[in-house]
N, C-alpha and C positions, 0 to 999 in steps of 0.2 A: 591583479588584486584590486578590489573595489572597496571604497569606504562604506561603512554601514550607515543605516539611517534608523533612528528611533521613532516609533509611531505608537500612539496611545491606543490600547485596546478599547473596544466598545462593548457595552452590555455586560461587563463582568459583575459577578455577584458572589461575594465570599461570606454570606450569612451563615452557612453551615459550619459548626465548630471544627469538624475534622478536616474541612477544606482549608480553614485558616491555619491549622497545624501543618497541613500538607505544604503550604506555601511558606513555611518557616516563620509563621507569626507576622507576616508582612501586614502593615497597617493600611496600605492602599495598593490597589492594582493599577493605579493611574499615574504613578510617578514615572518619569523618564529615566532610562538607564544609559550609562555611558557606553559608547561603542568600542569594540576592540578589533584590531586588524585580523584578517583571515587570509591564509595563503592557500591557493588551489594548485594541485599538481595533477596533470592529466596522466593517468596510468596506462591508458590505451586509447588510441583513436581507431575506430572501426573503418575498414575498407568497404567499398561497395560489394565485394564478394562475400564479406562477412555479414552484410546486412546491418540492421539497426538493433541496438539493445532495446529490450522492451519487457513488458510483463511485470511480474512481482518484483519487489525490492531484492537487492543482492543478498546472498547468503554468505555469512562468514563463519568458517569452522574454527575449532579450538587452536589451530596453528596459524590463524590469520589469513588463510587463503580465501579468496573471493570467488563465488560462483554465480553465474547468471545465464540468461537465455538471449538469443538474438535471432533475427529473421532470415539470415542467409540461407539460400536454397529452400529446403523444406523446413528449415529451422535448425538451430544448433545449441549445444551446451558448451560454455567456455569456463576457464579457470584463470585467475590471476594470482600468481604466487610471488611473494617478495624475495628478491635476491639480495645482494649486498648493497648497502647504502640505501639510495632512494630508487633503485631500479626494480622493476617488476617484470615478470615473465608472463606473457599471454599465451594460452594454449587452448585450442579447440579440442574438447574431450570426445564429443560425439556429434555426428551429423545425421539428421533424420533423412530418410529417403522418400517418405510418403507412405510406403507400404508398412513401415514400422512406426508410423505416427508422423505428425507434422504440426508446426506452429506450437512449440512448447510454451507454456504459460508461466513457468517458474520452476525452481529447483531447490530442494533441501538436501541436507546430508545427515546420515546417521552416525552413531558412535564408532562404527567400523569403516567409515569412509565411503559407503555406498550412497548413491544419489537417487532421489525420487522426484517425480513430477507428473504433470498432466500435459496432454496435447489437445489442442482445440480441433485439429484435423480439418481436412477438406471433405467434401461430399464423397470423394472416391477413396479416401484413406482411413476414415474412421477416427475415433477419439479414444485415447487410452490413459490409464494410469500406469506408469512405467517405473522400473528400477534399473539403474546402471551400476554394474559392479566392475571394479578394476582388476587387472592382473597384478602380480606381485610388485612390479616396478611402476605400476600405474601408467603404462604406455598404451594400453588397449582397454577399452570398456565394452562390456557386453550388456545388451538390453534384455530385460525380461518384462513382458507385458503382464501386469498384475490384474488388470480388469479392462474389458472392452465395453464401451458404451453402445447402447442402441443407436440406430441412425437418427432417431428423433432427439436424442440427448447429446449434450456436449458440455464438458467442464467449463465453468465460467472463470475460474482463477486457479492458482496453484493449491497445494495441500497445506493443512495446518495440523497441529498435534499438541498434546499436553506438554508444556515447557517451551513452546516456540515463542511465547510472549516474553519470556525471560532470556531469550537468545541461546537456549540450550539446544544441543543437537538432538535429533530424533533417536529414541532408544532402540528402534528396530523391532520392537515386539508389541507395543501398544497400538491403539487405533490411529489411523490417519483419517482426516476429515476433509471434505471438499463440497463443492456446489455444482449444480448443473444450471445452465441458463434458462432452459425451458423443460419440456416434458414433465414427468411427475404425474400424479393422479389427476391434476387439474390444469396441466400445461403451464404452470407458473414457476417451474423450476423446483429443485429439491436440495436438501442437505443430506449427504450420505457419509457413511463410515466404511472403512476397509480395515479388517482385523486379520493379521497373519494367524493361520491355524494349520498345523501339520503339513507345511510346505506349500499350501495354497492360501488364498486370501478370500475372506468372507465379506461380501458386499451387503450392506444394510441401508435401506432407505429410512432416514430418521424423521423427516418432515417434508410434506408436499405443500408448497405455497399456493396461494389463490384459492384456499379452501373456505374462506369466509367472504361475504359481500358479493358473491357471484362474480359478475364481470368487472366489479370495481376492485376486487382483490384487496380488501381492507387489511389483510394480514401481510401484504407485501407480495411482490412478484419479481423474479429474477434475482435470487440471492447472489452476493458477491463474496469477498474474502471473509474468512472466519477467524475468531479468536476464542481459545479455550482457556478458562480460568482454572485455578488450582482445585476447585471443587468439581470440575468436569462439565460446568455449564458452558454453552456455546453462545457467542455473541456475533452479530453481523449486521450488515445493511443490505437493502435490496435496491435494485435499479429503478423499480417502478412499483405500482400498487400504492396502498395507503391513501392519503388525501390527495385527490386530483392527480394520482399517479406520480407523485414526487418521491416515493420511496419511504422506507421505514427503518428504524433501528429495532432489532429483535433480540430476544433471548430464548434459547431452547434449554429446557430442564428435564431431567430424567429421574426425579426423586420418587416417582410412583411406579417405575418400571416401563413407562411409556413416555416418549418424548412429546412434550407439549410446548407451544409457543406463547410467549408474552410479547406483545408489541409495546416496546418501551417508549417509542416516539414516532409520530407520523410527521414527516417534514412538511414544511409550508403550512403549518397549523396556525401561525401567527399572521396578523395583517401585513401585507407586503412581503410575505415569506421572509420575515426578519430572522427566522430560525434556519434559513437556508433550504435548499432543495437539491435533490440528486446527489447523494453521497457515494462517490466512486471509490473512496479510499478505505483501506482496512482500519479497524478500530485499534486503539491502544488502551492499556489499562495501567493505572498507577498503583502504588503499594496499598492504597486504601480501597481499591475496587472501583474507582471512578473511571469512566470511559471518556476518551478523547477521539476526535476525528475531524474531518473536513467535509464541506459540501462544495460541489462544482460551481453552483450558481446561488444567487440570492434574488430570486424573482420568479414569477409565474410564466414568463414568456421564454421561448428558446433563445439562447445567446448567439449572436452572429459576430459581434466585435466586443472583446472583453472589457473595453473601457466604457461601454455603455452602462447606464444605470440598471441594476438588477443582475448584472453578469459577473459580479466581483468574486464570489466564493467566500466561505467563512471557515473559521476554526471554532469548534464547539466542545463543550464539556457536558456530560450526562451522568447523573447519579442514578444507577439502577435501583428502582424502588417500585417495581410492579408496573402495571399498565399506565401509560401516559406519565412516565417519570419526568422529572424536571430537567430540561435542556437549557443551557446557557450559551448564548453566542459570545465567545470571547473576543473575536475580532472579525471584522468585515474588510476584505482586501480592496485595493484600488481606491483608497481614501486619500492618497497623495497625488499631486499633479503628475500626469502622464503615467499613473499607476506604478510609480517607482517603489512602492511598498509591495508590489507583486499582484498577480491575479491568476485565477484558475489553479488553486492548490490541488496537487495530484499526489497519489501515493500515500504510504503510511506515515504517521508521525511517531516519534519516539519521545520518551520522557526520562530525564536523568534523575539521579538520586535527590537533587535539590528541588525537583518539580518543574524544571524548565522544559518546555515543549519545543521540539525541533521538527522542521518539515521543509518541503519544497513547494514552490508555485511555478507552473510551467511557463508563465508569461509575466510581463511587467519587469520592473526593476531599472529601467533606463532613466537617466537624468535628463536626457535631451530627446527630441523627436527622432524617429517615429515612436508612437506610443506603445507599440507591440512589446518591445523589450525581449530579453533572452531568458527571463525567468530568474528566480532567486532561491537561495537557501535562507531560511529564517529561524529565529529563536524567539520564544515568548515566555517571560516570567512576569516581571512587573511592567514590561513594555514589549511591544512588537519590535523586533530588531532585524533588519536585513543584514545578514552577516556575509553574503556574497551575491553579487549580481553577475549573471552569465553574459556571454558575448562582450566581455570587457577587453578582449584581445582582438587584434586584426583578423578579419574573416572568421570570427567566432572560434578561434583555435582552442579556446578553453571550454567549448561546448555551448549548446543552444537547446533550450527546452528540457529542463530536468524533469524526470518522471520517476515513479516507483518509490519516492521517499528516500530517506537516508538511514544508514545503520552506523553504529559507532564501535570503537574498540576501547580497551581499558584506559588508554591515554586520552580519550576524549576526541580523537580524530574521527571525521565523518567520511563515509564512502557512499557513492551513488552513481547513477548514470544519466546521461542526456540522450535524447532521441535523435538529435541532429548536432551539427557543428563538429569541431575537431579538425584534424588535418585533412580528412577526405570528405567532410560534410555528413558523415553517416552516424555520428554520435560518439560519445566518449564514456569511459569509466574514470572517475576522479576521486582524489583524496583531498579533503578540506581540513586544514589545521586551523583551529579557532582558539 
């Protein structure tokens, strides 16, 4: 267990009335908040044969079971189910062979317990959208390929759907949404949908990126994870394109019967990239429709060592209001000595009912040298608070390098994974009680 550290956010702006209400009528975003103790339990340590957990955040079903993907072999899908007391059971549900897909990127579950996901694939194995269905006692799982991508296209992340932002399971009958890293009409990637129809699935290309600005791709290039709001609008970020290829935040709308894009923000638009650059994380939306996310860096030059200036990463808030919407940098990481407030935020953030933002940073968090650190879980309301610093145990038995973000249960416990550390050094799945 590690003591928390309070850090003042930078650049916060609560001038909009509905945002003041969202934060509970707080008079100031700059006050420091008292720390509370957090306890971490490692639910599973991955062995070398199981590979490393990676990809999208964990998926939690209505019974509290956790699902994720790992790199073992050609890739695998795993489940963690709670037994008595604090014990959890780890089970590999499906191993890919290469012929049926490889390198799964994430997994979701529907109301009937079926699983869905995408595979990035190798050059020889192809890329797929798949469904896994269990037998009656859930001891065997059968794969069905829902869609096979062309050789030039490959899924960029896992799948999204209406209701995913609220933690609801997929209903099994509405559209699934995803992205490809490249290909599309302009080789800038695409957003697609898959809709079940009469026992098969209909693929539709919704938007092809790099359609404006010619080689500059001012509308973005390389779309990443998606978020679907209650009106069916799609939000996301791109890896590149925009201003000096630092990526964009975009919205896709279908009010006219044709999907059209609005670029909500082009990263690195402010001097010194004060608004951040390269957002790899999925967006989150609060009850008022405000978007939250993170950027990997805060600078125009590639980062080699995260404690160097410009490599810190940020948390941002964006109010969707048409092209060039207002983006506020809520916090810039690595502001404390040896980056003990964290660096390189990765994965999705979540927002609780009170408006507190939770997420992970893959590095930083150490009180003493070396400056790399094992990463942190953080919260942010009136202050940035480090609620757990990884690699606090000998040989990093508690995990090293959290990725994918966190999810929560009804009791406020958090769940996530680390890409390294644990008993065998291959990563962990953890529960954090805060």
